[in-house]
C-alpha positions in Angstrom: 27.6 14.5 -26.6 26.3 14.8 -23.0 27.2 12.5 -20.2 24.1 11.2 -18.2 23.8 8.5 -15.5 20.9 6.8 -13.8 20.2 7.8 -10.3 17.6 6.7 -7.9 16.0 9.8 -6.4 16.0 9.7 -2.5 15.5 6.3 -1.0 12.2 5.1 -2.1 11.4 6.8 -5.3 12.2 6.1 -9.1 15.3 5.8 -11.3 15.7 8.8 -13.9 18.4 9.9 -16.1 20.6 13.0 -14.9 23.0 15.2 -16.7 26.5 14.3 -15.1 28.7 16.4 -17.4 29.9 18.5 -14.6 30.6 15.7 -11.9 32.8 12.8 -11.9 30.8 10.0 -10.2 30.7 6.0 -10.0 28.1 3.4 -9.4 26.8 3.5 -5.7 27.9 7.1 -5.2 25.6 9.4 -3.2 25.1 12.6 -5.0 23.1 15.8 -4.6 20.8 16.6 -7.6 18.7 19.3 -9.0 15.2 17.9 -9.3 11.7 19.2 -9.8 12.8 22.7 -8.2 14.2 21.0 -5.3 17.6 19.8 -4.1 17.5 16.1 -3.5 19.9 13.2 -2.7 20.2 10.1 -4.8 22.3 7.1 -5.5 24.0 6.4 -8.8 22.9 2.9 -10.1 24.6 3.0 -13.6 28.3 3.0 -14.6 29.0 6.4 -16.2 31.2 4.9 -18.9 28.8 2.5 -20.1 25.5 4.3 -20.4 24.3 6.0 -23.7 26.1 9.3 -24.2 23.4 10.7 -26.6 20.2 10.9 -24.5 20.8 14.3 -22.8 17.2 15.2 -23.9 16.0 12.5 -21.4 17.6 13.8 -18.4 15.3 15.2 -15.8 17.9 17.1 -13.8 21.5 17.6 -13.1 24.0 16.4 -10.6 25.3 19.3 -8.5 28.0 17.5 -6.5 29.1 14.4 -4.7 27.7 14.2 -1.1 30.0 15.5 1.4 30.2 14.4 5.2 28.1 17.4 5.9 25.4 16.3 3.2 25.3 12.7 4.6 24.6 14.1 8.1 21.9 16.2 6.7 20.4 13.1 4.9 20.4 11.2 8.3 18.7 14.1 10.1 16.1 14.2 7.5 15.5 10.7 8.1 14.7 11.1 11.6 12.5 14.1 11.0 10.5 12.0 8.5 9.7 9.6 11.2 8.3 12.3 13.4 6.4 13.6 10.4 4.8 10.1 9.6 3.4 10.1 13.1 1.9 13.5 12.8 0.5 12.3 9.4 -1.2 9.2 11.1 -2.7 11.2 13.8 -4.4 13.5 11.2 -5.5 10.4 9.1 -7.1 8.9 12.3 -8.7 12.3 13.1 -10.2 12.6 9.5 -11.2 8.8 9.4 -9.3 8.3 6.1 -9.1 4.8 4.6 -5.2 5.1 3.8 -2.1 3.3 5.2 1.0 5.4 5.3 4.1 3.2 4.1 7.0 5.5 4.2 7.9 9.3 4.4 10.9 11.1 3.0 12.1 14.8 3.0 13.7 16.3 0.0 17.4 17.2 0.8 16.8 21.0 1.2 13.6 20.3 3.4 11.4 22.2 1.0 9.0 19.3 0.6 7.9 16.0 2.3 6.6 13.0 0.2 4.3 10.4 1.9 4.0 7.1 0.2 0.5 5.4 1.1 -1.6 2.4 0.1 -5.3 2.3 -0.2 -8.1 0.0 -1.5 -9.7 2.9 -3.6 -9.5 6.6 -4.1 -8.8 8.8 -1.3 -9.8 12.6 -1.0 -6.9 13.8 0.9 -7.0 17.6 0.1 -7.8 18.5 3.7 -5.1 16.4 5.0 -2.7 17.9 2.8 -3.7 21.4 4.1 -3.4 20.3 7.6 0.1 18.8 7.2 1.4 21.8 5.5 0.4 23.8 8.4 2.0 21.8 10.8 5.2 20.7 9.1 5.7 24.0 7.2 6.8 22.3 4.0 5.2 21.3 0.7 3.3 18.2 1.0 3.2 15.4 -1.7 1.0 12.2 -1.1 1.5 9.4 -3.6 -0.7 6.3 -3.6 1.3 3.2 -4.4 0.5 -0.3 -5.4 1.2 -3.7 -3.9 4.6 -4.2 -6.1 5.7 -0.8 -5.2 4.9 -1.5 -1.5 7.1 -4.5 -1.6 10.0 -2.5 -3.2 9.9 0.0 -0.6 9.6 -2.1 2.6 12.0 -4.8 1.4 12.2 -8.4 2.3 13.4 -11.9 1.4 11.8 -14.1 -1.3 11.3 -17.9 -0.8 14.7 -18.4 -2.5 16.3 -16.8 0.5 17.6 -13.9 -1.1 16.7 -10.2 -0.9 13.7 -9.3 -3.1 14.8 -8.4 -6.6 12.7 -5.3 -6.9 14.3 -3.7 -3.8 17.8 -4.9 -4.2 18.7 -4.1 -7.9 15.7 -3.7 -10.2 15.3 0.0 -11.4 11.7 -0.6 -12.7 9.1 -3.2 -13.0 8.4 -5.2 -16.2 5.2 -6.5 -17.6 4.3 -10.1 -16.1 1.7 -12.7 -17.2 0.5 -16.3 -16.2 1.7 -17.2 -19.6 5.4 -17.1 -18.5 4.7 -19.7 -15.9 3.0 -21.9 -18.4 5.7 -21.6 -20.9 8.2 -22.8 -18.3 6.1 -25.6 -17.3 5.7 -24.3 -13.6 2.6 -25.4 -11.6 -0.1 -22.8 -11.7 -0.6 -22.7 -8.2 -0.7 -19.1 -6.7 1.3 -19.9 -3.6 4.1 -21.1 -5.9 4.3 -18.5 -8.5 3.4 -15.5 -6.6 5.9 -13.3 -4.5 5.6 -11.7 -1.2 3.5 -8.8 -2.7 0.9 -11.2 -4.0 1.7 -10.8 -7.8 3.5 -13.1 -10.0 7.1 -13.2 -9.2 9.4 -10.9 -11.2 11.9 -13.9 -11.8 9.3 -15.4 -14.0 10.6 -13.2 -16.6 14.2 -13.8 -16.3 14.2 -17.1 -18.4 10.9 -16.7 -20.2 12.6 -15.7 -23.5 15.1 -18.7 -23.3 12.2 -21.1 -22.6 10.3 -19.8 -25.4 13.1 -20.0 -27.9 14.0 -23.5 -26.8 10.2 -24.8 -26.9 9.8 -23.7 -30.6 11.9 -26.7 -31.5 9.9 -29.1 -29.4 6.4 -30.6 -29.8 3.6 -29.0 -28.0 1.7 -30.5 -25.1 -1.1 -32.6 -26.3 0.3 -33.0 -29.8 0.0 -36.3 -31.7 3.4 -37.6 -32.8 5.0 -40.6 -34.4 8.0 -42.4 -33.4 9.7 -45.8 -33.8 7.4 -46.9 -30.8 4.4 -45.8 -32.9 1.9 -43.2 -32.6 1.1 -41.3 -29.3 0.3 -38.2 -27.8 2.9 -35.8 -25.8 1.9 -35.6 -22.1 5.0 -33.9 -20.5 7.9 -31.8 -21.7 11.1 -30.8 -19.9 12.1 -28.0 -22.0 15.8 -27.5 -20.8 16.7 -31.2 -21.1 14.7 -31.7 -24.1 12.8 -34.7 -22.7 9.5 -35.5 -24.2 7.0 -38.0 -22.5 4.8 -39.7 -24.9 1.6 -41.8 -24.1 1.2 -44.7 -26.8 -2.0 -45.9 -25.0 -2.7 -48.8 -22.7 -0.5 -47.5 -20.0 2.6 -47.3 -22.2 4.4 -44.0 -21.6 7.9 -43.7 -22.7 10.3 -40.6 -21.9 12.3 -39.6 -25.1 15.3 -37.6 -25.5 14.1 -35.3 -28.4 17.7 -34.5 -29.5 18.3 -38.1 -30.4 14.9 -39.4 -31.3 13.4 -39.2 -34.6 9.9 -37.9 -33.8 7.4 -36.6 -36.4 3.9 -34.9 -35.8 1.0 -36.3 -37.4 -0.5 -34.3 -40.2 -3.5 -33.4 -38.2 -1.4 -32.3 -35.3 0.8 -30.1 -37.5 -2.5 -28.4 -38.8 -3.6 -28.0 -35.2 -0.3 -26.5 -34.2 -0.2 -24.2 -37.2 -3.7 -22.9 -36.3 -2.6 -22.6 -32.6 0.6 -20.3 -33.7 -1.9 -18.2 -35.8 -4.2 -17.7 -33.0 -1.3 -16.6 -30.6 
């Protein structure tokens, strides 16, 4: 069986599987790789002894060698060249009056191509721009339009929690997010509270979603009518983690129950409504 590892290509690109059969490497090692007909550098983001050993068909290239001191100097030189190339690209964008914003630029390790990441509110015809840049920079030009989440991942920053953004620190890919995740966790549906710096729902909404969903299955639903020793009432608030249920019995009588120690039965009508709600989901 082949040995493969996950590597982030360059500094700003995606994570892919690479064949590591010929090179011994560890997590966070900088390596030189063969990718899309070019020599690139990348960073190992998985433990070689813990990844699946039977997915060699999923690899998109192979590791050539660990980066040497000379390779690291070449990478730093390419970073400086990319800054000059971005300035040249910005001048051409202004000349052609294109509605696009350059986020980052990056050379391949062998300098055979340069990739520009840009954002735009719509589609942009940049064919003439590519021709001009190829003539000036003497390299193959690739322009990649990115969305707001990718932009946040590339630029980096800190979230309201005070920690570095998850997407730019350790996440290798984005996962689907929905407003339902915030609802399931009982979070206020205020955009300023549940949105990250990118303006989209925070990636951390998905971290505990499955835990909340599993724990909530044993609890009554919001608005459900229940019967306890206090009488019949309606559920108006739930703390999923502590398993506290607030029941309104009418006439201003609201009691907080510990669901794990309180005998609480749904009414027949509520049971039917709950069953119908589950079928609709």
